[in-house]
LUMTITI-786885 format. One record per atom (N, C-alpha, C): residue number from 0; residue in one letter; atom name; x negated, y negated, z. Coordinates in Angstrom, 1 decimal, m for minus. Layout:
// LUMTITI-786885
<pt NUM, a, CA, <X, Y, Z>>
...
//
This chain:
// LUMTITI-786885
<pt 0, m, N, <m46.4, m65.5, m60.9>>
<pt 0, m, CA, <m47.5, m65.2, m61.8>>
<pt 0, m, C, <m47.0, m64.3, m62.9>>
<pt 1, i, N, <m47.4, m64.6, m64.1>>
<pt 1, i, CA, <m47.1, m63.7, m65.2>>
<pt 1, i, C, <m48.4, m63.2, m65.8>>
<pt 2, c, N, <m48.6, m61.9, m65.9>>
<pt 2, c, CA, <m49.8, m61.3, m66.4>>
<pt 2, c, C, <m49.4, m60.6, m67.7>>
<pt 3, r, N, <m50.2, m60.8, m68.8>>
<pt 3, r, CA, <m49.9, m60.2, m70.1>>
<pt 3, r, C, <m51.1, m59.4, m70.5>>
<pt 4, e, N, <m50.8, m58.2, m71.0>>
<pt 4, e, CA, <m51.8, m57.3, m71.6>>
<pt 4, e, C, <m52.9, m57.0, m70.6>>
<pt 5, l, N, <m52.5, m56.6, m69.4>>
<pt 5, l, CA, <m53.6, m56.3, m68.4>>
<pt 5, l, C, <m54.5, m55.2, m68.9>>
<pt 6, t, N, <m55.7, m55.3, m68.5>>
<pt 6, t, CA, <m56.8, m54.4, m68.8>>
<pt 6, t, C, <m57.1, m54.3, m70.3>>
<pt 7, k, N, <m56.6, m55.2, m71.1>>
<pt 7, k, CA, <m56.9, m55.2, m72.5>>
<pt 7, k, C, <m57.7, m56.5, m72.9>>
<pt 8, l, N, <m58.1, m56.5, m74.2>>
<pt 8, l, CA, <m58.9, m57.6, m74.7>>
<pt 8, l, C, <m58.3, m59.0, m74.5>>
<pt 9, y, N, <m57.0, m59.1, m74.7>>
<pt 9, y, CA, <m56.3, m60.4, m74.7>>
<pt 9, y, C, <m55.5, m60.6, m73.4>>
<pt 10, e, N, <m56.1, m60.1, m72.3>>
<pt 10, e, CA, <m55.4, m60.3, m71.0>>
<pt 10, e, C, <m55.3, m61.8, m70.7>>
<pt 11, t, N, <m54.1, m62.2, m70.2>>
<pt 11, t, CA, <m53.9, m63.5, m69.7>>
<pt 11, t, C, <m53.1, m63.5, m68.4>>
<pt 12, v, N, <m53.4, m64.5, m67.6>>
<pt 12, v, CA, <m52.8, m64.6, m66.3>>
<pt 12, v, C, <m52.3, m66.1, m66.2>>
<pt 13, t, N, <m51.0, m66.3, m65.9>>
<pt 13, t, CA, <m50.5, m67.7, m65.8>>
<pt 13, t, C, <m49.8, m67.8, m64.5>>
<pt 14, r, N, <m50.2, m68.7, m63.7>>
<pt 14, r, CA, <m49.6, m68.9, m62.3>>
<pt 14, r, C, <m48.7, m70.2, m62.4>>
<pt 15, g, N, <m47.7, m70.2, m61.5>>
<pt 15, g, CA, <m46.8, m71.3, m61.4>>
<pt 15, g, C, <m45.5, m70.9, m60.6>>
<pt 16, s, N, <m44.7, m71.9, m60.4>>
<pt 16, s, CA, <m43.4, m71.6, m59.8>>
<pt 16, s, C, <m42.5, m70.9, m60.8>>
<pt 17, l, N, <m41.5, m70.3, m60.3>>
<pt 17, l, CA, <m40.6, m69.5, m61.3>>
<pt 17, l, C, <m40.0, m70.5, m62.3>>
<pt 18, s, N, <m39.6, m71.7, m61.9>>
<pt 18, s, CA, <m39.1, m72.6, m62.9>>
<pt 18, s, C, <m40.1, m73.1, m63.9>>
<pt 19, e, N, <m41.3, m73.3, m63.5>>
<pt 19, e, CA, <m42.4, m73.6, m64.4>>
<pt 19, e, C, <m42.7, m72.5, m65.4>>
<pt 20, l, N, <m42.7, m71.3, m64.9>>
<pt 20, l, CA, <m43.0, m70.2, m65.8>>
<pt 20, l, C, <m41.8, m69.9, m66.8>>
<pt 21, a, N, <m40.6, m70.1, m66.3>>
<pt 21, a, CA, <m39.4, m70.0, m67.2>>
<pt 21, a, C, <m39.4, m71.0, m68.3>>
<pt 22, a, N, <m39.9, m72.2, m68.0>>
<pt 22, a, CA, <m39.9, m73.3, m69.0>>
<pt 22, a, C, <m41.2, m73.2, m69.9>>
<pt 23, n, N, <m42.1, m72.4, m69.6>>
<pt 23, n, CA, <m43.3, m72.3, m70.4>>
<pt 23, n, C, <m43.0, m71.7, m71.8>>
<pt 24, p, N, <m43.3, m72.4, m72.9>>
<pt 24, p, CA, <m42.9, m71.9, m74.2>>
<pt 24, p, C, <m43.7, m70.7, m74.6>>
<pt 25, a, N, <m44.8, m70.4, m74.0>>
<pt 25, a, CA, <m45.6, m69.2, m74.3>>
<pt 25, a, C, <m44.8, m67.9, m74.0>>
<pt 26, f, N, <m43.8, m68.0, m73.1>>
<pt 26, f, CA, <m43.0, m66.8, m72.7>>
<pt 26, f, C, <m41.6, m66.8, m73.3>>
<pt 27, e, N, <m41.4, m67.6, m74.3>>
<pt 27, e, CA, <m40.1, m67.6, m75.0>>
<pt 27, e, C, <m39.9, m66.3, m75.8>>
<pt 28, a, N, <m40.9, m65.9, m76.5>>
<pt 28, a, CA, <m40.9, m64.7, m77.3>>
<pt 28, a, C, <m42.3, m64.0, m77.2>>
<pt 29, p, N, <m42.6, m63.5, m76.0>>
<pt 29, p, CA, <m43.9, m63.0, m75.7>>
<pt 29, p, C, <m44.2, m61.7, m76.5>>
<pt 30, k, N, <m45.4, m61.5, m76.8>>
<pt 30, k, CA, <m45.8, m60.2, m77.4>>
<pt 30, k, C, <m46.6, m59.5, m76.4>>
<pt 31, g, N, <m46.5, m58.2, m76.4>>
<pt 31, g, CA, <m47.3, m57.3, m75.5>>
<pt 31, g, C, <m46.6, m57.0, m74.2>>
<pt 32, e, N, <m47.3, m56.4, m73.3>>
<pt 32, e, CA, <m46.7, m56.0, m72.0>>
<pt 32, e, C, <m46.9, m57.1, m71.0>>
<pt 33, l, N, <m45.8, m57.4, m70.2>>
<pt 33, l, CA, <m45.9, m58.4, m69.2>>
<pt 33, l, C, <m45.6, m57.8, m67.9>>
<pt 34, v, N, <m46.3, m58.4, m66.9>>
<pt 34, v, CA, <m46.1, m58.1, m65.5>>
<pt 34, v, C, <m45.7, m59.4, m64.8>>
<pt 35, v, N, <m44.6, m59.4, m64.0>>
<pt 35, v, CA, <m44.3, m60.6, m63.3>>
<pt 35, v, C, <m44.4, m60.3, m61.8>>
<pt 36, l, N, <m45.2, m61.1, m61.1>>
<pt 36, l, CA, <m45.4, m61.0, m59.7>>
<pt 36, l, C, <m44.8, m62.2, m59.0>>
<pt 37, v, N, <m43.9, m61.9, m58.0>>
<pt 37, v, CA, <m43.2, m62.9, m57.3>>
<pt 37, v, C, <m43.7, m62.8, m55.8>>
<pt 38, g, N, <m44.2, m63.9, m55.3>>
<pt 38, g, CA, <m44.6, m63.9, m53.9>>
<pt 38, g, C, <m43.5, m64.2, m52.9>>
<pt 39, p, N, <m43.7, m64.2, m51.6>>
<pt 39, p, CA, <m42.7, m64.5, m50.7>>
<pt 39, p, C, <m42.3, m66.0, m50.8>>
<pt 40, g, N, <m41.1, m66.3, m50.5>>
<pt 40, g, CA, <m40.7, m67.7, m50.6>>
<pt 40, g, C, <m41.2, m68.5, m49.4>>
<pt 41, r, N, <m41.1, m69.8, m49.4>>
<pt 41, r, CA, <m41.5, m70.6, m48.3>>
<pt 41, r, C, <m40.4, m70.6, m47.2>>
<pt 42, e, N, <m40.8, m70.5, m46.0>>
<pt 42, e, CA, <m39.8, m70.5, m44.9>>
<pt 42, e, C, <m39.4, m71.9, m44.6>>
<pt 43, t, N, <m38.1, m72.1, m44.3>>
<pt 43, t, CA, <m37.6, m73.3, m43.9>>
<pt 43, t, C, <m36.9, m73.2, m42.6>>
<pt 44, e, N, <m37.0, m74.2, m41.8>>
<pt 44, e, CA, <m36.4, m74.1, m40.4>>
<pt 44, e, C, <m34.9, m74.3, m40.6>>
<pt 45, a, N, <m34.2, m73.5, m39.7>>
<pt 45, a, CA, <m32.7, m73.6, m39.7>>
<pt 45, a, C, <m32.3, m74.9, m39.1>>
<pt 46, t, N, <m31.3, m75.5, m39.7>>
<pt 46, t, CA, <m30.7, m76.7, m39.1>>
<pt 46, t, C, <m29.7, m76.4, m38.1>>
<pt 47, a, N, <m29.2, m77.4, m37.4>>
<pt 47, a, CA, <m28.2, m77.3, m36.4>>
<pt 47, a, C, <m26.9, m76.8, m37.0>>
<pt 48, a, N, <m26.6, m77.3, m38.3>>
<pt 48, a, CA, <m25.4, m76.8, m39.0>>
<pt 48, a, C, <m25.5, m75.4, m39.4>>
<pt 49, d, N, <m26.7, m74.9, m39.7>>
<pt 49, d, CA, <m27.0, m73.5, m40.0>>
<pt 49, d, C, <m26.7, m72.6, m38.8>>
<pt 50, a, N, <m27.2, m73.1, m37.7>>
<pt 50, a, CA, <m27.0, m72.3, m36.4>>
<pt 50, a, C, <m25.5, m72.3, m36.0>>
<pt 51, d, N, <m24.8, m73.4, m36.1>>
<pt 51, d, CA, <m23.4, m73.5, m35.8>>
<pt 51, d, C, <m22.6, m72.6, m36.7>>
<pt 52, a, N, <m22.9, m72.6, m38.0>>
<pt 52, a, CA, <m22.2, m71.7, m38.9>>
<pt 52, a, C, <m22.4, m70.2, m38.6>>
<pt 53, a, N, <m23.6, m69.9, m38.3>>
<pt 53, a, CA, <m23.9, m68.5, m37.9>>
<pt 53, a, C, <m23.3, m68.1, m36.6>>
<pt 54, l, N, <m23.3, m69.0, m35.6>>
<pt 54, l, CA, <m22.7, m68.7, m34.3>>
<pt 54, l, C, <m21.2, m68.6, m34.5>>
<pt 55, v, N, <m20.5, m69.4, m35.2>>
<pt 55, v, CA, <m19.1, m69.3, m35.4>>
<pt 55, v, C, <m18.7, m68.0, m36.0>>
<pt 56, d, N, <m19.5, m67.5, m37.0>>
<pt 56, d, CA, <m19.3, m66.2, m37.6>>
<pt 56, d, C, <m19.5, m65.1, m36.6>>
<pt 57, a, N, <m20.6, m65.2, m35.9>>
<pt 57, a, CA, <m20.9, m64.1, m35.0>>
<pt 57, a, C, <m20.0, m64.1, m33.8>>
<pt 58, l, N, <m19.4, m65.2, m33.4>>
<pt 58, l, CA, <m18.5, m65.2, m32.3>>
<pt 58, l, C, <m17.1, m64.6, m32.6>>
<pt 59, k, N, <m16.9, m64.4, m33.9>>
<pt 59, k, CA, <m15.6, m63.7, m34.3>>
<pt 59, k, C, <m15.7, m62.2, m34.0>>
<pt 60, r, N, <m17.0, m61.7, m33.9>>
<pt 60, r, CA, <m17.2, m60.3, m33.7>>
<pt 60, r, C, <m17.8, m59.9, m32.4>>
<pt 61, l, N, <m18.5, m60.9, m31.8>>
<pt 61, l, CA, <m19.3, m60.5, m30.6>>
<pt 61, l, C, <m19.1, m61.5, m29.4>>
<pt 62, k, N, <m19.5, m61.0, m28.3>>
<pt 62, k, CA, <m19.5, m61.9, m27.1>>
<pt 62, k, C, <m20.6, m63.0, m27.3>>
<pt 63, p, N, <m20.4, m64.1, m26.6>>
<pt 63, p, CA, <m21.4, m65.2, m26.7>>
<pt 63, p, C, <m22.9, m64.8, m26.6>>
<pt 64, a, N, <m23.2, m64.0, m25.6>>
<pt 64, a, CA, <m24.6, m63.5, m25.4>>
<pt 64, a, C, <m25.1, m62.7, m26.5>>
<pt 65, d, N, <m24.3, m61.8, m27.0>>
<pt 65, d, CA, <m24.7, m61.0, m28.2>>
<pt 65, d, C, <m24.8, m61.8, m29.4>>
<pt 66, a, N, <m23.8, m62.7, m29.6>>
<pt 66, a, CA, <m23.8, m63.6, m30.8>>
<pt 66, a, C, <m25.1, m64.5, m30.8>>
<pt 67, a, N, <m25.5, m65.0, m29.6>>
<pt 67, a, CA, <m26.7, m65.8, m29.5>>
<pt 67, a, C, <m27.9, m65.0, m29.8>>
<pt 68, g, N, <m28.0, m63.8, m29.4>>
<pt 68, g, CA, <m29.1, m62.9, m29.7>>
<pt 68, g, C, <m29.2, m62.6, m31.1>>
<pt 69, e, N, <m28.1, m62.3, m31.8>>
<pt 69, e, CA, <m28.1, m62.0, m33.2>>
<pt 69, e, C, <m28.6, m63.2, m34.0>>
<pt 70, v, N, <m28.0, m64.3, m33.7>>
<pt 70, v, CA, <m28.4, m65.5, m34.5>>
<pt 70, v, C, <m29.8, m65.9, m34.2>>
<pt 71, a, N, <m30.3, m65.8, m33.0>>
<pt 71, a, CA, <m31.7, m66.1, m32.6>>
<pt 71, a, C, <m32.6, m65.3, m33.4>>
<pt 72, k, N, <m32.3, m64.0, m33.6>>
<pt 72, k, CA, <m33.2, m63.1, m34.3>>
<pt 72, k, C, <m33.1, m63.4, m35.8>>
<pt 73, a, N, <m32.0, m63.7, m36.3>>
<pt 73, a, CA, <m31.8, m64.0, m37.8>>
<pt 73, a, C, <m32.5, m65.3, m38.1>>
<pt 74, l, N, <m32.3, m66.4, m37.3>>
<pt 74, l, CA, <m32.8, m67.7, m37.7>>
<pt 74, l, C, <m34.1, m68.1, m37.0>>
<pt 75, g, N, <m34.6, m67.3, m36.1>>
<pt 75, g, CA, <m35.9, m67.6, m35.4>>
<pt 75, g, C, <m35.7, m68.8, m34.5>>
<pt 76, l, N, <m34.6, m68.9, m33.8>>
<pt 76, l, CA, <m34.3, m70.1, m32.9>>
<pt 76, l, C, <m34.3, m69.5, m31.5>>
<pt 77, p, N, <m34.5, m70.4, m30.5>>
<pt 77, p, CA, <m34.4, m69.9, m29.1>>
<pt 77, p, C, <m33.0, m69.4, m28.7>>
<pt 78, r, N, <m33.0, m68.3, m28.1>>
<pt 78, r, CA, <m31.7, m67.6, m27.7>>
<pt 78, r, C, <m31.0, m68.5, m26.7>>
<pt 79, r, N, <m31.7, m69.0, m25.7>>
<pt 79, r, CA, <m31.1, m69.8, m24.6>>
<pt 79, r, C, <m30.3, m71.0, m25.2>>
<pt 80, d, N, <m30.9, m71.7, m26.1>>
<pt 80, d, CA, <m30.2, m72.9, m26.7>>
<pt 80, d, C, <m29.0, m72.4, m27.5>>
<pt 81, l, N, <m29.1, m71.3, m28.2>>
<pt 81, l, CA, <m28.0, m70.8, m29.0>>
<pt 81, l, C, <m26.9, m70.3, m28.1>>
<pt 82, y, N, <m27.2, m69.7, m26.9>>
<pt 82, y, CA, <m26.2, m69.3, m26.0>>
<pt 82, y, C, <m25.4, m70.5, m25.5>>
<pt 83, r, N, <m26.1, m71.5, m25.1>>
<pt 83, r, CA, <m25.5, m72.8, m24.7>>
<pt 83, r, C, <m24.5, m73.3, m25.7>>
<pt 84, r, N, <m25.0, m73.3, m27.0>>
<pt 84, r, CA, <m24.2, m73.8, m28.1>>
<pt 84, r, C, <m23.0, m72.9, m28.3>>
<pt 85, a, N, <m23.2, m71.6, m28.2>>
<pt 85, a, CA, <m22.1, m70.6, m28.4>>
<pt 85, a, C, <m21.0, m70.9, m27.3>>
<pt 86, m, N, <m21.4, m71.2, m26.1>>
<pt 86, m, CA, <m20.4, m71.4, m25.1>>
<pt 86, m, C, <m19.6, m72.7, m25.4>>
<pt 87, e, N, <m20.3, m73.7, m25.9>>
<pt 87, e, CA, <m19.6, m75.0, m26.3>>
<pt 87, e, C, <m18.6, m74.7, m27.4>>
<pt 88, l, N, <m19.1, m73.9, m28.4>>
<pt 88, l, CA, <m18.2, m73.7, m29.5>>
<pt 88, l, C, <m17.0, m72.8, m29.1>>
<pt 89, r, N, <m17.2, m71.9, m28.2>>
<pt 89, r, CA, <m16.1, m71.0, m27.8>>
<pt 89, r, C, <m15.1, m71.8, m27.0>>
<pt 90, a, N, <m15.5, m72.9, m26.3>>
<pt 90, a, CA, <m14.6, m73.7, m25.4>>
<pt 90, a, C, <m13.7, m74.6, m26.3>>
<pt 91, r, N, <m14.1, m74.8, m27.5>>
<pt 91, r, CA, <m13.2, m75.7, m28.4>>
<pt 91, r, C, <m11.9, m75.1, m28.8>>
//
């Protein structure tokens, strides 16, 4: 969201995605004071490839149980499944 001239007579509020707002010709050479508000991004679920990459990296530094716990916390995936996968990756 871009807000222009808040609390003034010509106050305007424009909502949209960052790419939409960046492409908006009204903001190419804006006049006045602007406030840009950015909300949280949309969460996406981690893929198996994401989990494997994170586990491979964590296994370089940690034991499998600790690596699974770290990755589970970071990606929001079940620790038990990640531990099993860590053991498979370690056996390779």
